[in-house]
BAFIVEX-45029 format. One record per residue (C-alpha): residue in three letters; x negated, y negated, z. Coordinates in pm, whole numbers, plus 50000, padded with zeros to 5 digits. Example, Ala and Ser with C-alpha at 12.3 -4.5 7.8 and 13.67 -1.06 7.14 Angstrom:
BEGIN
ALA	48770	50450	50780
SER	48633	50106	50714
//
This chain:
BEGIN
PRO	39175	67007	48713
LEU	39021	67045	49057
GLU	38829	66723	49004
ASP	39162	66539	49002
LEU	39280	66704	49324
PHE	38968	66633	49526
PRO	38775	66306	49507
PRO	38394	66344	49515
GLU	38365	66241	49879
ASP	38597	66526	49986
ARG	38457	66813	49780
HIS	38195	66921	50033
HIS	38490	67036	50248
VAL	38624	67265	49971
MET	38520	67629	49921
LEU	38636	67781	49592
TYR	38695	68157	49635
VAL	38632	68339	49306
GLN	38762	68694	49320
ALA	38787	68825	48961
TRP	38458	68692	48825
ARG	38305	69020	48704
LYS	38332	69122	48337
ALA	38432	69471	48449
GLY	38743	69332	48618
PHE	38867	69354	48973
ASP	38831	69696	49143
LYS	38668	69848	48833
ASN	38311	69981	48802
MET	38220	69853	49145
TRP	37845	69861	49077
ASP	37876	69622	48778
TYR	37811	69262	48881
GLU	37774	69113	48534
PRO	37966	68780	48545
THR	38217	68659	48291
ASP	38111	68372	48067
GLY	38357	68151	48255
PHE	38183	68221	48584
LYS	37837	68169	48434
SER	37929	67816	48331
GLY	38197	67741	48593
ALA	38013	67827	48915
PRO	37711	67599	48851
LYS	37945	67321	48734
ALA	38156	67350	49050
ARG	37841	67329	49263
ALA	37714	67030	49065
ASP	38052	66863	49112
GLY	38016	66900	49490
PHE	38230	67209	49560
HIS	38118	67521	49747
VAL	38159	67857	49568
LEU	38241	68187	49741
ALA	38208	68501	49524
TYR	38369	68840	49592
MET	38157	69152	49643
ASN	38237	69500	49775
PRO	37947	69681	49944
MET	38158	69971	50070
ILE	38314	70141	49765
CYS	38173	70281	49440
TRP	38461	70328	49195
GLY	38423	70407	48826
ASP	38286	70662	48579
ALA	37907	70651	48588
SER	37879	70865	48273
LYS	37994	70567	48066
ILE	37701	70347	48174
GLU	37478	70288	47872
ASP	37160	70193	48061
PRO	37003	70529	48161
GLU	36820	70382	48461
LEU	37136	70221	48600
GLN	37337	70535	48525
ALA	37092	70743	48730
LYS	37114	70494	49018
VAL	37492	70491	49021
LYS	37510	70870	49003
GLU	37284	70880	49307
PHE	37514	70638	49491
LYS	37823	70838	49403
ALA	37656	71162	49512
ASN	37594	71012	49856
GLY	37949	70928	49959
GLU	38021	70910	50329
LEU	38164	71223	50491
ASP	38448	71242	50738
PRO	38285	71309	51078
ILE	38537	71582	51166
ASN	38613	71766	50841
LEU	38277	71687	50676
GLU	38465	71608	50355
LEU	38442	71302	50133
LEU	38663	71027	50266
PRO	38986	70981	50070
TYR	39075	70682	49852
ALA	38736	70626	49686
VAL	38366	70705	49701
HIS	38294	70527	50026
LEU	37930	70427	50073
ASN	37736	70407	50395
LEU	37517	70095	50411
ALA	37256	70302	50592
LEU	37175	70436	50242
LYS	36870	70224	50164
SER	36898	70237	49784
TRP	37263	70119	49793
ARG	37183	69842	50040
GLU	36889	69720	49833
TYR	37095	69733	49513
HIS	37359	69510	49670
TRP	37096	69270	49796
SER	36955	69240	49444
GLN	37300	69162	49302
ALA	37365	68899	49571
ALA	37023	68742	49514
ASN	37095	68722	49142
LEU	37427	68545	49203
ILE	37265	68297	49438
SER	36959	68218	49227
LYS	37124	68207	48883
TYR	37459	68051	48960
GLY	37400	67858	49279
ILE	37678	68016	49485
ASP	37658	67946	49856
GLY	37907	68200	49990
ILE	37996	68568	49952
TYR	38314	68746	50062
LEU	38251	69112	50147
ASP	38557	69329	50092
CYS	38636	69647	50291
THR	38366	69581	50551
TYR	38597	69684	50833
GLN	38564	70041	50700
THR	38229	70100	50867
LEU	38288	70451	50997
PRO	38080	70725	51160
ASP	37927	70944	50891
GLY	37954	71322	50924
ARG	37600	71356	50788
GLY	37452	71168	51083
ASN	37171	70922	51019
ILE	37092	70829	50659
ASP	36745	70692	50582
GLY	36684	70662	50955
MET	36998	70463	51036
ASN	37358	70524	51136
ALA	37642	70340	50961
TYR	37652	70062	51217
GLN	37280	69997	51196
GLY	37311	69998	50818
MET	37581	69731	50829
LYS	37371	69515	51062
GLU	37066	69550	50838
TYR	37278	69466	50531
LEU	37412	69145	50684
ASP	37066	69051	50814
GLY	36929	69108	50463
LEU	37181	68868	50311
ARG	37064	68605	50560
ARG	36704	68670	50458
ILE	36800	68599	50097
LYS	36977	68275	50191
PRO	36972	68179	50562
ASP	37267	67941	50529
LEU	37479	68178	50316
TYR	37848	68150	50410
ILE	37960	68510	50469
GLY	38319	68628	50485
THR	38440	68978	50570
GLU	38767	69168	50563
LYS	38939	69228	50898
PRO	38669	69105	51136
ASN	38575	69339	51417
GLU	38306	69362	51685
LEU	38052	69512	51446
ILE	38067	69254	51169
ALA	38193	68942	51348
TRP	37849	68844	51476
GLY	37708	68846	51121
ALA	37994	68667	50945
ASP	38123	68311	50936
PHE	38487	68405	50888
GLY	38717	68702	50835
LEU	39035	68756	50637
HIS	39318	68985	50743
THR	39611	69057	50513
ALA	39968	69093	50633
LEU	39986	69423	50444
GLU	39880	69754	50592
TRP	39738	69918	50279
ASN	39763	70280	50391
LYS	40132	70240	50478
GLY	40245	69972	50235
ASN	40438	69798	50513
GLU	40403	69454	50658
GLU	40249	69457	51000
GLY	40445	69315	51290
//
């Protein structure tokens, strides 16, 4: 048990990163932020025991089959998100790999804020890791809801700080755009589009 590894006086130095906490599973139904029963009980307990808790979220990609969503209101929302995928600025085609969302899209940004606020208020988490945030790209459609992709990312990060000013924010592959709004960044040794280790 973690309690045996870290005495109480040391736990405030420890951040527990919880990646696969959603019932939907990792990289599945990316709009679904319903926690597992283990997370519902485990996250508050970890906080009460003196640990910090960092939960995974992905504000950039909307994978999954929206037609299987039982809640008609949520299904309509997700279909709207998926119909607004970012376009390649040159070919004006949907970006490959997944439905890639532009955080300038106000409804998507607000949906993610609501999910983050729920995690913070219900389960007491004090950190969020934002996957794929380095993929903030120019959108072939131009401005969306009055913002470009970079302004959308800035507004998204600012909004998380409005929810919880001392929220510990992590991002994938820090760059100039997101570094100012994050506390740390992770970079893998694997180049995903090539499948080779970087030098």
